[in-house]
N, C-alpha and C positions, 0 to 999 in steps of 0.2 A: 473845444475850439471857440475862439472869440467871434462875436458878431463882427463881420467886416465893416459894418457901419460905424462901429466904435473907432476903428483905425482910420476910417475916412473922415469922420466928423470930430473926434476927440483924441487925436494922436498923442497930445501932451498928457492926457489922463493915463493912457496906456503906458507911455514912457515913464511916468512917475511911479507906476506900480512896478515896472521892471527895475527901476533904480532901488526901490525898497527891497526887492529880492536879490539885490547885488548882481543884476543881469544887465547886459548891454542894451541900452535904449535904441541903438541903431537897428535892431531887429525890426522895429516898427517902420522905420524909413525904408528898409529893404522890402517888406511886405507891401507897403503903400506904393512904392515905385513899381513893383510887379503888377499890382492891382490896376494901377493907372495904365500901364503898357497893355495889359490884357484887355481892358475896356476899349482902348484906342484901336487895337487890332480887330476886336470884335466888330466895332463900328465900321472899320474899313472893309472887312470881309463882307459884312451884311450889305453895305452899299454896292460893292462889286457884284454880289449875287443878285441883288435887285436889278442892277443894270443888265446883267446877263439874261435874267428872266424876261425883262422888257424887250430886249433886242431879239430874243428867241421868237417872241410873238411877231415882232416886226419882220424877221427873216422869213417866217412861214407865209407871210402875205406878199413878199416881194416877187415880182415877175421877171425883172432883169437879172439874168444869170450872173453876169460879171459883177454887178453890184452886190448880188447875194453872196457870191464867193468871197468878195472883199470883206463883207461884214462877218462871215463865218471865220475868216482868217483873223479878224480883229478879236472875235470872241475866244479864239484859241489862245491868244495872248492873255486875254482877261482870265481865262480858265487856268492857265499856267500860274498867273499871279495869285489867283485864289488858292490854288494848291500849295504854293509856297507860303502864303499867309496862314493857311490852316495848319501847316506843319509848325510854323513859328508860334502860332497861338497855342498849339498842344504843348510845346516845350515851355512856354511862359506859364501856362496853366499848371504844369507839373512843378515848376519852380515856385510858383505862388503857393500851391498847396503845401509844399515842403517848408516854405518860410512861415506861413501862418500856423502850421501845426506845432511849431516849437515855441510859439508865443504863449506864455502861461496865462491863467485866469487873473483877473484883477483882484487884489487883496482888499479886504475891508479896512476902513479907516483905523479901527482900533487895533489892527495887527501891527506889532512893532516892526520897525525896519531892521535890516541886518540879518545875521546868521544865527545859528544855534545858541551862541553865547548870549543872545538878547531875548531868549524865551523867558516868559514871565510865569512864575508860580502863582496861579489864580486861586488855589485851594489846597489844603492838606487835610487828610482824614486819618484818624487812627493813631495809636501810639506804637512806636517801634518796640518790638519785644525786647525784654531785658532778661538775660540769662545769668545764672550763678556759675556758669561754666563757659568755656571758650566755644563760641558757635562755629560749627563746621560748614564749609561750602558744600553745595549739592554733589559735587563730583566725589568728595570723600564719603558723604552720607550714602550716595547711591551705590558705590562699590561695597561699602561695609554691609549694607542691607541686601546686597545681591540683586538690585533692581535696575542698575544701569551698567551695561557692558560696553565699554569703549573699544576694547580690543576686537570684539565681534563685528562691530560696525566698520572698523578699518579693514578687517579681513574680507568682509562681504563687498564693500564698496570703496572705501578709502577714507582719508581724513575728513573731519567734520560730519561724520555719520556715527551712529551709536545704535544699540539695541536696548529697548526697555523689556524687562523680564518680570514675570509673575505679578506681584502687587504693584510694581511700577507701571507696567502696561495697563493694569486694571485701573490704577489711579488716573492715568492719562485718559482712558476711555470714560471713566466716571465724570471727569471734568467736562469732557465734550458733551456727553449725554445730558448732564445736569444743566449746562449752559443753554443748550438747545431748548430744553423744557422750560427753563426760566424765560427765555426770549419769547417762546410761544405764549406763556402767561402774560408777558408784557405787550402782546398784541401783534407779534410777528408771525408770518406764515413760513413754516419750514420748507426749504427746497433742497433737493438732492440733485446737484448739477453735474455735467461732465467735468472731468479734470483735465481735458484737452479742449482747446478752442481754435477757431480759425483766426488767421491774421487780422481780418476785418473786425472781429470781435475785440481783439486787443487794441486795435486802432480806436474803435468806438469808446473803449474805456479809458483811453489816454495813455496806454502803456507803450504803444508804438507811435512814432519811431524811436522815441528817446531811450527806452530801456531794452532795445533789441539785444544788446550784448549780454544782458542778464537773464535772458530767457532760454529755456531748453526747447529745441525745435526738432520735430520729426525729420529724419534724413531724406524722406521721399515725398511727403505730403505737406500741404500748408496747414499744419497742426502744431500747436505749442502746448507744453505743459503749463498749467495756470500758475501765476505768481501769487494769486489771491482769489478767493471766491467772488470778490467784487467784480471781476472780469465777466464770468458767465452770468452773474446776476444782472449786470448791465445789458448783456446780450439777450436776456429773456424777452425784452420788448423792442429790440433793435428794428428800426424801420416801421414801427407801428404808430397808429394814432389811437390813443385811449380816450375814453369818455371822462369828462371832469368828475362825474359821480363815482368813478372807480377809485379816485385818488383821495387820500394817500394810499399807496401800496407799501406794505412793510414786510420785508423778507428777512429770513435768517438762514444760513447754510453753513455746514461744516465742510471743510476740504483740506487735504494736504496741499501744501504750497511749495513750489519749486523755483529757486532763484540761484543763478550762477553769480553769487556775490563775490566781488573782488575784496577779499578780507586782508586787512593790513597785518603784516607780521607783528606779533606781539600784542595784538588787540583781541581781547576776549578769547584767548587761545585755550583756556581751561573750560572744561565742562560742556554744557549743551545750550549755551546762550545764543550762539550764532551757528547756522548750518545752511546747507543747500536745500534741505527738505525739512519742513516743519508743519504742524497742524494749526488750524485757526478756525474759530467760529466767527462768521461775519454777520453784520447787520447792514441792511440796505433799504433805502426808501426812494420811491418815486412820488413827487408831490407837485402841487401847483406852486407858482411863485409866492402866492399869499400864505400858503401853509409852511413854506420852507423853513423859516427861522424858528418857529415854535417846534417843528418836528426835529430840527437839529438839536435844539436845547434838550428835548426829551430823549434823544439818542444818547447824548452825553450823560444824562441822568441814569439811563438804563445801563450804560457801561459802568458807571460809578456804583450802581446798586449791585452789580455782579461782584465787584471787589469787596463791597461792604458785607455781602452775604457770606463770602469766604473768609471774612475777618482779616483781610490783607491791608495793612497800612498803605496809603497811596497819596500821590500828589497829582494835581491837575495843572498842566502847563498850557498856556496860550502860546502857540508857536510863532516865532518871528517869521517875517515874510520869506527870508532866504531859506528857512527850514520847513516852510509850508509846501505841501504837495502842489505841483504845478497846475493841477486841475482844480484846486480848491480856492475859494474866497477866504476861508478861515479854517484852521485846524486846531484841535486840542489833543494833546497826548496825555495818557494816563500812565504813570510810572508807579509800580509797586516797590516796596522796600524788601530787599533780600538780605536777611540778617547774616547769613554765612559769607556771601560775597561782599557784604558791607557796601552795597550800592543800590541805586535806583534802577529798575529795569522797565523799559517800555513794554506794556502789554496791550495797549490800544491806541489807535490814532483815529479820531472822529473828524470828518471833513464835510463842510457844506460846499457843494460844487456848483450850485446854480444851474444854468443851462449849458455849461461847458461840455459835459459828456453827451448831453442830449443832442447837441448840434452835431457832434462827431458821429453819434450812433443813429441820428435821424429819428429820435423818439419825441412824439408830440402828444398833446391832448386837445380835445375840442371843448372849449368852454360852453357851458349850458346857455342855450339861446343864441349862440353865434354860429355862423356858417363856416368860418375859417378855423384854423388850428394854430396852436402856439407850442413852442418848445417848453417841456416841463422841466422841473428841477430834480436833481438827485443828491442823495446824502449817503455817506458810507462810514462804517466804523467797525473796528474789531470788538468782539464781545465774548471772549477775549482771545489773545494769541497764546499759543503754546510753542515751545516748552517753558516759556518764562513764567507763566502762571503756575506750572508744575514746580518750577524752582522755588517760587514764593511759598508754596505750601510746604515743601520739604524743609526749607531753611527756617521759616518762621515758626513752624510747629514741631521742631526737633526737641528732643528731651535729653537729659544728662546721660542716659544710658545708651544713646545712639538711635533710639526708636523715634518714630514720627507719628504724632497724633493726626488722625484723619478729621478734617473739618466736619462738623455735624451735618451740614447740608449735603455732603457727598456720601454719607454712610449708606443711605438706601441704594445707591448705585455701586456700592462696594460690598454688597451682601452682608451689611451690618458690621463689617470690620471697623474697629475703632482705632487701631494702632498698627503701624508697620514696624516690624521688629526683625532682626537678623534670624534666619533659620525658620521663619514662619511663613 
């Protein structure tokens, strides 16, 4: 959530950021108008309540019954007016919260304007594999190796679900375990969080109200299946004031992720690229404003190092404003090359959020030597997302005989297995 003072004092700055995101700048005028009305109502209510308190003291000292009854009658009218204004204030407050909650964070100056088509390739690493044979996509490799069962997923749940078997399930587990250990060595503390959270936790992380239609919700309780481990990691310190010397806090967590994605017909219909359930390893940081930029750049480097250790060619994209997460100042995507699909697949999005989430989740820190507290900054990124990382391994490490070489860094988590082959 934006600081309301930005909307009050620099509305044109906020509008310019909205325009870069291809959003309607009138959202700022709506929030500003409701804020002004809210403050006017509050001032009027407080004045009437002060008058009522003063008259109440006056009435208690009055001796003339007729005069006293008249003043009491006057105060009943004032009381009714206060009640009406309180009701109006509550309605305006709700409208204001709804209006400001959909205004996204300000994007940094270097973030290009426009949508996805304006994303900038900031870096490329690695060479795309070259084969002496026609590379197969993962859905063919997976079925031939007996490690991806699409029919079983449909029988159990429905479309966009699948079952990993044998070495395929083990390879997925190996990727998760290896990434968690790698991030621990990079300085992150591993967390195992709930896979269901309260609505207020989703609001604090910026998922509600915007993404309500994409969330799976419990039918009876205020509990949602998480769309990403970013949500419970944000919630770990919701409503807390941390000491400056505790920061930065660096966390990593594995979780399954659940999203009711509205998938376009004909888009990514083959294989396991897109689904309603997928696994992901998350990186997350709580920092002071002064630490924020350096910690963000380090997280980008940590995600890149994960791709490099797996030997997966990738490119780093600076996302355009309209393609940047609404909670973020700036975001980079990492896309790996998938040789069988013959396309780039996003495996990580790393975002510097500033105090946007901290305001929503009421997370502050107390600077050393100061009595007051300030909102801290948060940073999040995938490190990495599955199943697309699994796709990259299968397609880029495939061999002419249909087998797949296991990347060397994963072999300790695969019991020393060096190659996936049919019938093994």
